[in-house]
The first five atom37 places (N, CA, C, CB, O) and aatype in JSON, in Angstrom:
{
  "aatype": [12, 11, 13, 16, 6, 6, 8, 6, 17, 10, 10, 19, 6, 3, 3, 10, 19, 19, 19, 7, 9, 16, 0, 8, 0, 0, 6, 5, 10, 7, 3, 19, 19, 13, 19, 6, 10, 14, 3, 0, 7, 16, 6, 19, 15, 11, 3, 3, 6, 19, 19, 19, 9, 6, 15, 19, 11, 0, 0, 15, 3, 9, 10, 0, 14, 10, 3, 7, 6, 9, 19, 6, 19, 2, 6, 0, 9, 19, 6, 3, 14, 7, 11, 19, 2, 6, 3, 14, 6, 7, 3, 0, 17, 13, 13, 11, 12, 11, 9, 6, 3, 12, 15, 6, 10, 3, 3, 10, 12, 3, 6, 0, 0, 18, 11, 11, 13, 9, 15],
  "atom_mask": [
    [1, 1, 1, 1, 1],
    [1, 1, 1, 1, 1],
    [1, 1, 1, 1, 1],
    [1, 1, 1, 1, 1],
    [1, 1, 1, 1, 1],
    [1, 1, 1, 1, 1],
    [1, 1, 1, 1, 1],
    [1, 1, 1, 1, 1],
    [1, 1, 1, 1, 1],
    [1, 1, 1, 1, 1],
    [1, 1, 1, 1, 1],
    [1, 1, 1, 1, 1],
    [1, 1, 1, 1, 1],
    [1, 1, 1, 1, 1],
    [1, 1, 1, 1, 1],
    [1, 1, 1, 1, 1],
    [1, 1, 1, 1, 1],
    [1, 1, 1, 1, 1],
    [1, 1, 1, 1, 1],
    [1, 1, 1, 0, 1],
    [1, 1, 1, 1, 1],
    [1, 1, 1, 1, 1],
    [1, 1, 1, 1, 1],
    [1, 1, 1, 1, 1],
    [1, 1, 1, 1, 1],
    [1, 1, 1, 1, 1],
    [1, 1, 1, 1, 1],
    [1, 1, 1, 1, 1],
    [1, 1, 1, 1, 1],
    [1, 1, 1, 0, 1],
    [1, 1, 1, 1, 1],
    [1, 1, 1, 1, 1],
    [1, 1, 1, 1, 1],
    [1, 1, 1, 1, 1],
    [1, 1, 1, 1, 1],
    [1, 1, 1, 1, 1],
    [1, 1, 1, 1, 1],
    [1, 1, 1, 1, 1],
    [1, 1, 1, 1, 1],
    [1, 1, 1, 1, 1],
    [1, 1, 1, 0, 1],
    [1, 1, 1, 1, 1],
    [1, 1, 1, 1, 1],
    [1, 1, 1, 1, 1],
    [1, 1, 1, 1, 1],
    [1, 1, 1, 1, 1],
    [1, 1, 1, 1, 1],
    [1, 1, 1, 1, 1],
    [1, 1, 1, 1, 1],
    [1, 1, 1, 1, 1],
    [1, 1, 1, 1, 1],
    [1, 1, 1, 1, 1],
    [1, 1, 1, 1, 1],
    [1, 1, 1, 1, 1],
    [1, 1, 1, 1, 1],
    [1, 1, 1, 1, 1],
    [1, 1, 1, 1, 1],
    [1, 1, 1, 1, 1],
    [1, 1, 1, 1, 1],
    [1, 1, 1, 1, 1],
    [1, 1, 1, 1, 1],
    [1, 1, 1, 1, 1],
    [1, 1, 1, 1, 1],
    [1, 1, 1, 1, 1],
    [1, 1, 1, 1, 1],
    [1, 1, 1, 1, 1],
    [1, 1, 1, 1, 1],
    [1, 1, 1, 0, 1],
    [1, 1, 1, 1, 1],
    [1, 1, 1, 1, 1],
    [1, 1, 1, 1, 1],
    [1, 1, 1, 1, 1],
    [1, 1, 1, 1, 1],
    [1, 1, 1, 1, 1],
    [1, 1, 1, 1, 1],
    [1, 1, 1, 1, 1],
    [1, 1, 1, 1, 1],
    [1, 1, 1, 1, 1],
    [1, 1, 1, 1, 1],
    [1, 1, 1, 1, 1],
    [1, 1, 1, 1, 1],
    [1, 1, 1, 0, 1],
    [1, 1, 1, 1, 1],
    [1, 1, 1, 1, 1],
    [1, 1, 1, 1, 1],
    [1, 1, 1, 1, 1],
    [1, 1, 1, 1, 1],
    [1, 1, 1, 1, 1],
    [1, 1, 1, 1, 1],
    [1, 1, 1, 0, 1],
    [1, 1, 1, 1, 1],
    [1, 1, 1, 1, 1],
    [1, 1, 1, 1, 1],
    [1, 1, 1, 1, 1],
    [1, 1, 1, 1, 1],
    [1, 1, 1, 1, 1],
    [1, 1, 1, 1, 1],
    [1, 1, 1, 1, 1],
    [1, 1, 1, 1, 1],
    [1, 1, 1, 1, 1],
    [1, 1, 1, 1, 1],
    [1, 1, 1, 1, 1],
    [1, 1, 1, 1, 1],
    [1, 1, 1, 1, 1],
    [1, 1, 1, 1, 1],
    [1, 1, 1, 1, 1],
    [1, 1, 1, 1, 1],
    [1, 1, 1, 1, 1],
    [1, 1, 1, 1, 1],
    [1, 1, 1, 1, 1],
    [1, 1, 1, 1, 1],
    [1, 1, 1, 1, 1],
    [1, 1, 1, 1, 1],
    [1, 1, 1, 1, 1],
    [1, 1, 1, 1, 1],
    [1, 1, 1, 1, 1],
    [1, 1, 1, 1, 1],
    [1, 1, 1, 1, 1],
    [1, 1, 1, 1, 1]
  ],
  "atom_positions": [
    [[1.56, 11.16, -7.12], [1.48, 9.79, -6.66], [2.55, 8.96, -7.38], [0.07, 9.2, -6.91], [2.81, 9.16, -8.57]],
    [[3.16, 8.04, -6.64], [4.16, 7.13, -7.21], [3.64, 5.7, -7.1], [5.52, 7.28, -6.48], [2.75, 5.42, -6.3]],
    [[4.2, 4.8, -7.91], [3.72, 3.43, -7.97], [4.89, 2.45, -7.98], [2.83, 3.22, -9.21], [5.97, 2.76, -8.48]],
    [[4.65, 1.26, -7.42], [5.66, 0.2, -7.42], [5.23, -0.91, -8.36], [5.89, -0.35, -5.99], [4.07, -0.98, -8.78]],
    [[6.17, -1.78, -8.7], [5.85, -2.94, -9.53], [5.0, -3.95, -8.77], [7.14, -3.6, -10.03], [4.44, -4.86, -9.37]],
    [[4.9, -3.79, -7.45], [4.06, -4.66, -6.63], [2.64, -4.1, -6.52], [4.68, -4.84, -5.23], [1.85, -4.55, -5.69]],
    [[2.32, -3.11, -7.34], [0.97, -2.52, -7.42], [0.57, -1.76, -6.16], [-0.05, -3.61, -7.7], [-0.58, -1.81, -5.73]],
    [[1.54, -1.07, -5.58], [1.26, -0.18, -4.46], [1.34, 1.26, -4.97], [2.27, -0.42, -3.28], [2.09, 1.57, -5.9]],
    [[0.57, 2.13, -4.34], [0.71, 3.55, -4.61], [1.25, 4.23, -3.36], [-0.66, 4.18, -5.05], [1.01, 3.8, -2.24]],
    [[1.98, 5.31, -3.6], [2.56, 6.09, -2.5], [2.25, 7.55, -2.74], [4.09, 5.85, -2.39], [2.41, 8.06, -3.85]],
    [[1.82, 8.21, -1.69], [1.48, 9.62, -1.77], [2.16, 10.34, -0.61], [-0.07, 9.84, -1.73], [2.02, 9.94, 0.54]],
    [[2.9, 11.4, -0.93], [3.58, 12.16, 0.11], [2.6, 13.14, 0.75], [4.82, 12.91, -0.46], [1.95, 13.92, 0.06]],
    [[2.5, 13.07, 2.07], [1.69, 14.01, 2.86], [2.61, 14.61, 3.92], [0.43, 13.29, 3.53], [2.95, 13.94, 4.89]],
    [[3.01, 15.84, 3.72], [3.97, 16.5, 4.61], [5.25, 15.66, 4.67], [3.36, 16.7, 6.05], [5.92, 15.48, 3.65]],
    [[5.61, 15.14, 5.87], [6.85, 14.36, 5.96], [6.57, 12.85, 6.02], [7.65, 14.79, 7.2], [7.45, 12.06, 6.35]],
    [[5.33, 12.46, 5.69], [4.96, 11.04, 5.7], [4.63, 10.56, 4.29], [3.75, 10.8, 6.64], [4.34, 11.35, 3.4]],
    [[4.68, 9.24, 4.12], [4.28, 8.63, 2.85], [3.1, 7.7, 3.15], [5.48, 7.84, 2.18], [3.21, 6.79, 3.97]],
    [[1.99, 7.94, 2.47], [0.79, 7.11, 2.6], [0.91, 6.0, 1.57], [-0.53, 7.95, 2.4], [1.26, 6.25, 0.41]],
    [[0.61, 4.74, 1.99], [0.76, 3.58, 1.11], [-0.54, 2.81, 1.04], [1.9, 2.66, 1.6], [-1.21, 2.59, 2.05]],
    [[-0.9, 2.42, -0.19], [-2.08, 1.58, -0.4], [-1.85, 0.73, -1.63], [0.0, 0.0, 0.0], [-0.77, 0.74, -2.21]],
    [[-2.88, -0.01, -2.03], [-2.75, -0.78, -3.27], [-3.56, -0.1, -4.37], [-3.22, -2.25, -3.07], [-4.52, 0.62, -4.09]],
    [[-3.16, -0.34, -5.59], [-3.8, 0.31, -6.73], [-5.17, -0.31, -7.03], [-2.9, 0.22, -7.96], [-5.48, -1.41, -6.57]],
    [[-5.96, 0.43, -7.79], [-7.25, -0.08, -8.23], [-7.05, -1.36, -9.04], [-8.01, 0.98, -9.08], [-7.85, -2.29, -8.93]],
    [[-6.0, -1.42, -9.84], [-5.69, -2.62, -10.63], [-5.47, -3.81, -9.7], [-4.43, -2.39, -11.51], [-6.0, -4.9, -9.95]],
    [[-4.71, -3.63, -8.64], [-4.45, -4.71, -7.68], [-5.74, -5.15, -7.0], [-3.42, -4.28, -6.64], [-5.99, -6.35, -6.85]],
    [[-6.56, -4.2, -6.58], [-7.81, -4.52, -5.91], [-8.73, -5.31, -6.84], [-8.51, -3.23, -5.42], [-9.41, -6.25, -6.41]],
    [[-8.74, -4.92, -8.1], [-9.56, -5.62, -9.09], [-9.06, -7.05, -9.29], [-9.54, -4.87, -10.43], [-9.87, -7.99, -9.37]],
    [[-7.75, -7.23, -9.36], [-7.17, -8.56, -9.54], [-7.45, -9.46, -8.33], [-5.66, -8.45, -9.77], [-7.67, -10.66, -8.49]],
    [[-7.44, -8.88, -7.14], [-7.69, -9.65, -5.92], [-9.12, -10.15, -5.83], [-7.37, -8.81, -4.71], [-9.37, -11.24, -5.33]],
    [[-10.05, -9.35, -6.3], [-11.46, -9.66, -6.09], [-11.9, -9.12, -4.73], [0.0, 0.0, 0.0], [-11.25, -8.25, -4.16]],
    [[-13.0, -9.65, -4.23], [-13.57, -9.13, -2.99], [-12.64, -9.4, -1.8], [-14.96, -9.76, -2.73], [-12.38, -10.55, -1.44]],
    [[-12.16, -8.31, -1.2], [-11.26, -8.42, -0.05], [-12.09, -8.74, 1.19], [-10.43, -7.11, 0.16], [-13.09, -8.07, 1.47]],
    [[-11.67, -9.78, 1.94], [-12.43, -10.22, 3.1], [-11.66, -10.09, 4.42], [-12.85, -11.66, 2.91], [-12.24, -10.22, 5.5]],
    [[-10.34, -9.83, 4.33], [-9.53, -9.76, 5.55], [-8.28, -8.93, 5.28], [-9.14, -11.18, 6.04], [-7.64, -9.07, 4.24]],
    [[-7.95, -8.06, 6.24], [-6.71, -7.27, 6.16], [-6.06, -7.3, 7.54], [-6.99, -5.79, 5.69], [-6.71, -7.03, 8.55]],
    [[-4.77, -7.62, 7.57], [-4.0, -7.56, 8.82], [-2.88, -6.54, 8.61], [-3.41, -8.98, 9.23], [-2.05, -6.69, 7.72]],
    [[-2.88, -5.51, 9.45], [-1.92, -4.42, 9.32], [-0.83, -4.53, 10.38], [-2.63, -3.05, 9.43], [-1.02, -5.17, 11.41]],
    [[0.33, -3.91, 10.12], [1.4, -3.91, 11.12], [1.04, -2.96, 12.26], [2.77, -3.51, 10.48], [0.11, -2.17, 12.15]],
    [[1.79, -3.04, 13.34], [1.59, -2.1, 14.44], [2.31, -0.79, 14.14], [2.11, -2.7, 15.78], [3.38, -0.79, 13.54]],
    [[1.7, 0.32, 14.54], [2.38, 1.6, 14.45], [3.66, 1.5, 15.27], [1.47, 2.79, 14.95], [3.67, 0.89, 16.34]],
    [[4.72, 2.09, 14.78], [6.0, 2.03, 15.46], [6.92, 0.94, 14.91], [0.0, 0.0, 0.0], [8.08, 0.85, 15.3]],
    [[6.4, 0.11, 14.01], [7.19, -0.97, 13.42], [8.21, -0.41, 12.44], [6.28, -1.99, 12.72], [7.85, 0.34, 11.53]],
    [[9.47, -0.77, 12.62], [10.52, -0.4, 11.67], [10.52, -1.44, 10.56], [11.94, -0.33, 12.37], [10.49, -2.64, 10.83]],
    [[10.54, -0.99, 9.31], [10.52, -1.92, 8.18], [11.65, -1.61, 7.21], [9.17, -1.85, 7.46], [12.14, -0.48, 7.12]],
    [[12.04, -2.64, 6.5], [13.01, -2.5, 5.41], [12.27, -2.77, 4.11], [14.23, -3.45, 5.58], [11.3, -3.52, 4.08]],
    [[12.75, -2.16, 3.05], [12.15, -2.36, 1.73], [11.98, -3.86, 1.48], [13.01, -1.7, 0.61], [12.89, -4.64, 1.73]],
    [[10.82, -4.23, 0.98], [10.44, -5.61, 0.63], [10.11, -6.51, 1.83], [11.55, -6.23, -0.14], [9.87, -7.7, 1.64]],
    [[10.09, -5.95, 3.06], [9.57, -6.73, 4.19], [8.07, -6.94, 3.97], [9.84, -6.0, 5.56], [7.38, -6.06, 3.46]],
    [[7.57, -8.1, 4.37], [6.12, -8.33, 4.33], [5.51, -7.58, 5.5], [5.78, -9.87, 4.4], [5.84, -7.84, 6.65]],
    [[4.61, -6.64, 5.2], [4.05, -5.81, 6.27], [2.54, -5.91, 6.42], [4.41, -4.39, 6.04], [2.0, -5.62, 7.5]],
    [[1.84, -6.32, 5.37], [0.39, -6.43, 5.42], [-0.01, -7.78, 4.85], [-0.29, -5.27, 4.64], [0.56, -8.24, 3.86]],
    [[-0.98, -8.41, 5.48], [-1.59, -9.62, 4.91], [-2.98, -9.22, 4.44], [-1.66, -10.82, 5.97], [-3.74, -8.59, 5.17]],
    [[-3.29, -9.58, 3.19], [-4.6, -9.26, 2.63], [-5.15, -10.53, 2.01], [-4.51, -8.1, 1.57], [-4.46, -11.23, 1.27]],
    [[-6.41, -10.81, 2.33], [-7.05, -12.01, 1.79], [-8.32, -11.6, 1.07], [-7.36, -13.04, 2.91], [-9.08, -10.74, 1.51]],
    [[-8.53, -12.26, -0.06], [-9.76, -12.04, -0.82], [-10.41, -13.39, -1.06], [-9.47, -11.31, -2.17], [-9.88, -14.43, -0.66]],
    [[-11.55, -13.36, -1.72], [-12.21, -14.62, -2.03], [-11.37, -15.45, -3.0], [-13.6, -14.36, -2.62], [-11.53, -16.67, -3.08]],
    [[-10.47, -14.8, -3.74], [-9.63, -15.5, -4.72], [-8.29, -15.95, -4.17], [-9.4, -14.6, -5.9], [-7.82, -17.04, -4.51]],
    [[-7.66, -15.14, -3.32], [-6.28, -15.42, -2.93], [-5.89, -14.68, -1.65], [-5.32, -15.03, -4.06], [-6.58, -13.76, -1.21]],
    [[-4.78, -15.11, -1.1], [-4.16, -14.38, 0.01], [-2.83, -13.86, -0.5], [-3.98, -15.29, 1.3], [-2.14, -14.56, -1.25]],
    [[-2.47, -12.66, -0.11], [-1.18, -12.14, -0.54], [-0.63, -11.2, 0.51], [-1.29, -11.44, -1.9], [-1.34, -10.75, 1.41]],
    [[0.63, -10.91, 0.35], [1.31, -10.0, 1.26], [1.58, -8.68, 0.55], [2.62, -10.63, 1.79], [1.85, -8.65, -0.65]],
    [[1.5, -7.62, 1.3], [1.89, -6.31, 0.81], [3.27, -6.04, 1.4], [0.84, -5.17, 1.21], [3.48, -6.19, 2.6]],
    [[4.19, -5.64, 0.54], [5.57, -5.42, 0.96], [5.83, -3.96, 1.27], [6.54, -5.91, -0.12], [5.18, -3.07, 0.71]],
    [[6.77, -3.72, 2.16], [7.18, -2.33, 2.43], [7.84, -1.79, 1.18], [8.15, -2.25, 3.68], [8.79, -2.4, 0.67]],
    [[7.38, -0.66, 0.66], [7.96, -0.11, -0.57], [9.32, 0.55, -0.35], [7.0, 0.88, -1.18], [10.1, 0.71, -1.28]],
    [[9.59, 0.94, 0.89], [10.83, 1.66, 1.23], [11.21, 1.35, 2.67], [10.65, 3.2, 1.02], [10.42, 0.79, 3.43]],
    [[12.43, 1.71, 3.03], [12.86, 1.6, 4.43], [12.2, 2.72, 5.23], [14.42, 1.66, 4.54], [12.08, 3.85, 4.76]],
    [[11.79, 2.4, 6.46], [11.23, 3.44, 7.3], [10.48, 2.89, 8.49], [0.0, 0.0, 0.0], [10.69, 1.74, 8.9]],
    [[9.61, 3.72, 9.05], [8.84, 3.35, 10.23], [7.35, 3.55, 9.93], [9.28, 4.19, 11.46], [6.94, 4.6, 9.43]],
    [[6.56, 2.53, 10.25], [5.11, 2.64, 10.15], [4.66, 3.53, 11.31], [4.4, 1.21, 10.18], [4.9, 3.2, 12.47]],
    [[4.01, 4.64, 11.0], [3.61, 5.55, 12.08], [2.1, 5.57, 12.3], [4.09, 6.95, 11.77], [1.63, 6.03, 13.35]],
    [[1.33, 5.09, 11.32], [-0.12, 5.07, 11.47], [-0.67, 3.99, 10.55], [-0.75, 6.46, 11.13], [-0.16, 3.77, 9.45]],
    [[-1.73, 3.31, 11.0], [-2.4, 2.32, 10.16], [-3.88, 2.68, 10.05], [-2.23, 0.88, 10.73], [-4.43, 3.39, 10.89]],
    [[-4.51, 2.18, 9.0], [-5.91, 2.49, 8.72], [-6.81, 1.39, 9.28], [-6.13, 2.67, 7.18], [-7.12, 0.41, 8.59]],
    [[-7.23, 1.56, 10.52], [-8.06, 0.54, 11.18], [-9.4, 0.35, 10.47], [-8.31, 0.93, 12.63], [-10.01, -0.71, 10.59]],
    [[-9.85, 1.35, 9.72], [-11.15, 1.25, 9.04], [-11.18, 0.08, 8.06], [-11.47, 2.55, 8.31], [-12.23, -0.53, 7.87]],
    [[-10.04, -0.24, 7.43], [-10.04, -1.35, 6.47], [-9.92, -2.71, 7.16], [-8.91, -1.18, 5.47], [-10.2, -3.74, 6.55]],
    [[-9.49, -2.71, 8.42], [-9.48, -3.96, 9.19], [-10.93, -4.28, 9.57], [-8.57, -3.83, 10.48], [-11.37, -5.43, 9.48]],
    [[-11.65, -3.25, 10.0], [-13.05, -3.43, 10.4], [-13.96, -3.7, 9.22], [-13.53, -2.21, 11.15], [-14.94, -4.44, 9.34]],
    [[-13.64, -3.11, 8.06], [-14.46, -3.28, 6.85], [-13.53, -3.47, 5.64], [-15.41, -2.06, 6.64], [-13.28, -2.51, 4.91]],
    [[-13.02, -4.7, 5.44], [-12.06, -4.94, 4.36], [-12.6, -4.61, 2.96], [-11.63, -6.38, 4.38], [-11.82, -4.34, 2.04]],
    [[-13.91, -4.61, 2.79], [-14.51, -4.29, 1.5], [-14.18, -2.88, 1.03], [0.0, 0.0, 0.0], [-14.27, -2.59, -0.17]],
    [[-13.8, -2.0, 1.96], [-13.41, -0.64, 1.57], [-12.25, -0.66, 0.57], [-13.01, 0.18, 2.82], [-12.12, 0.24, -0.26]],
    [[-11.4, -1.7, 0.66], [-10.25, -1.81, -0.25], [-10.74, -1.9, -1.7], [-9.38, -3.05, 0.1], [-10.11, -1.36, -2.61]],
    [[-11.86, -2.58, -1.91], [-12.42, -2.67, -3.26], [-13.16, -1.4, -3.65], [-13.36, -3.87, -3.34], [-13.19, -1.03, -4.83]],
    [[-13.77, -0.74, -2.67], [-14.58, 0.44, -2.96], [-13.74, 1.67, -3.29], [-15.46, 0.74, -1.78], [-14.1, 2.44, -4.18]],
    [[-12.63, 1.87, -2.6], [-11.84, 3.09, -2.78], [-10.36, 2.81, -2.54], [-12.33, 4.21, -1.83], [-9.76, 3.38, -1.63]],
    [[-9.75, 1.92, -3.37], [-8.37, 1.49, -3.11], [-7.33, 2.61, -3.16], [-7.99, 0.44, -4.08], [-6.31, 2.54, -2.47]],
    [[-7.59, 3.63, -3.96], [-6.6, 4.69, -4.09], [-7.03, 5.96, -3.35], [-6.37, 5.01, -5.57], [-6.59, 7.06, -3.67]],
    [[-7.88, 5.77, -2.35], [-8.36, 6.9, -1.55], [-8.43, 6.54, -0.08], [0.0, 0.0, 0.0], [-7.4, 6.39, 0.58]],
    [[-9.67, 6.39, 0.42], [-9.88, 6.15, 1.85], [-9.36, 4.79, 2.34], [-11.34, 6.25, 2.16], [-9.21, 4.59, 3.54]],
    [[-9.08, 3.86, 1.42], [-8.64, 2.53, 1.83], [-7.12, 2.39, 1.82], [-9.26, 1.47, 0.93], [-6.59, 1.33, 1.47]],
    [[-6.42, 3.45, 2.2], [-4.96, 3.37, 2.35], [-4.65, 2.37, 3.46], [-4.33, 4.77, 2.66], [-5.48, 2.12, 4.33]],
    [[-3.44, 1.8, 3.43], [-3.06, 0.78, 4.4], [-2.3, 1.36, 5.59], [-2.22, -0.28, 3.72], [-2.66, 1.12, 6.74]],
    [[-1.24, 2.12, 5.3], [-0.45, 2.67, 6.39], [0.27, 3.93, 5.94], [0.57, 1.64, 6.9], [0.41, 4.21, 4.75]],
    [[0.71, 4.68, 6.95], [1.54, 5.85, 6.7], [2.9, 5.55, 7.31], [0.91, 7.17, 7.31], [3.0, 4.97, 8.39]],
    [[3.93, 5.96, 6.59], [5.27, 5.69, 7.08], [6.15, 6.91, 6.98], [5.9, 4.54, 6.32], [5.97, 7.78, 6.12]],
    [[7.12, 6.95, 7.87], [8.16, 7.97, 7.83], [9.35, 7.27, 7.19], [8.51, 8.58, 9.28], [9.84, 6.26, 7.7]],
    [[9.82, 7.82, 6.07], [10.95, 7.18, 5.41], [12.22, 7.98, 5.64], [10.68, 7.03, 3.89], [12.19, 9.19, 5.87]],
    [[13.32, 7.26, 5.58], [14.6, 7.89, 5.89], [15.08, 8.81, 4.78], [15.64, 6.83, 6.15], [15.71, 9.83, 5.05]],
    [[14.78, 8.45, 3.53], [15.32, 9.2, 2.4], [14.24, 9.42, 1.35], [16.53, 8.46, 1.79], [13.95, 8.53, 0.55]],
    [[13.64, 10.61, 1.36], [12.56, 10.93, 0.42], [13.0, 10.81, -1.04], [12.03, 12.33, 0.68], [12.15, 10.62, -1.92]],
    [[14.29, 10.92, -1.31], [14.75, 10.83, -2.7], [14.55, 9.43, -3.27], [16.23, 11.23, -2.78], [14.59, 9.25, -4.49]],
    [[14.35, 8.41, -2.39], [14.08, 7.06, -2.87], [12.8, 7.0, -3.7], [13.97, 6.09, -1.68], [12.64, 6.12, -4.53]],
    [[11.89, 7.94, -3.47], [10.64, 8.0, -4.24], [10.92, 8.25, -5.72], [9.72, 9.09, -3.68], [10.12, 7.87, -6.58]],
    [[12.04, 8.89, -6.01], [12.39, 9.2, -7.4], [12.59, 7.95, -8.25], [13.65, 10.05, -7.44], [12.47, 8.0, -9.47]],
    [[12.89, 6.82, -7.59], [13.12, 5.56, -8.31], [11.82, 4.84, -8.68], [13.99, 4.64, -7.47], [11.85, 3.86, -9.42]],
    [[10.69, 5.32, -8.19], [9.42, 4.66, -8.44], [8.74, 5.23, -9.69], [8.5, 4.81, -7.23], [9.11, 6.29, -10.19]],
    [[7.73, 4.5, -10.18], [7.02, 4.91, -11.39], [6.04, 6.04, -11.11], [6.29, 3.72, -12.01], [5.45, 6.13, -10.04]],
    [[5.87, 6.91, -12.11], [4.78, 7.87, -12.05], [3.54, 7.19, -12.64], [5.14, 9.21, -12.82], [3.61, 6.03, -13.05]],
    [[2.42, 7.9, -12.69], [1.17, 7.28, -13.13], [1.25, 6.78, -14.57], [0.03, 8.26, -12.98], [0.75, 5.7, -14.89]],
    [[1.86, 7.56, -15.45], [1.96, 7.17, -16.86], [2.78, 5.88, -17.01], [2.6, 8.3, -17.7], [2.42, 4.99, -17.78]],
    [[3.89, 5.79, -16.28], [4.74, 4.59, -16.34], [4.0, 3.39, -15.77], [6.07, 4.82, -15.57], [4.13, 2.28, -16.28]],
    [[3.23, 3.61, -14.7], [2.49, 2.5, -14.1], [1.42, 1.98, -15.06], [1.85, 2.93, -12.77], [1.25, 0.77, -15.21]],
    [[0.7, 2.9, -15.71], [-0.34, 2.49, -16.66], [0.27, 1.67, -17.79], [-1.07, 3.72, -17.22], [-0.33, 0.69, -18.25]],
    [[1.46, 2.06, -18.24], [2.15, 1.31, -19.28], [2.56, -0.07, -18.74], [3.38, 2.08, -19.78], [2.45, -1.07, -19.45]],
    [[3.02, -0.1, -17.49], [3.45, -1.34, -16.85], [2.32, -2.38, -16.78], [3.97, -1.04, -15.44], [2.56, -3.56, -17.0]],
    [[1.1, -1.93, -16.47], [-0.01, -2.88, -16.31], [-0.72, -3.19, -17.62], [-1.02, -2.34, -15.31], [-1.58, -4.08, -17.67]],
    [[-0.39, -2.48, -18.68], [-1.1, -2.73, -19.95], [-0.53, -3.92, -20.7], [-1.05, -1.5, -20.85], [-1.02, -4.26, -21.78]]
  ]
}
């Protein structure tokens, strides 16, 4: 698993990258009450705003961690946004994307670096 400074996690599954937010981010947000996901087929560039997430504390945007195409979204978290708090680094992933250059993942933090980053 790789991590961004925006508190996203990325997991490679075959030729796709699964993206979600970290447990730390979910904890900071508080109870998530609304999630708006992009449409499958959307082309994104790194740092594009792709997800809107609202909690009882705040609203924030989730940015595209890399250039690529959104190929699948997790409708379960739209129907039940609380899943983001229950399992942020598992079943509550946000989207899967096909990225142009898998080597871009090498620039992201591993788990040890991320833990140091948030401490």
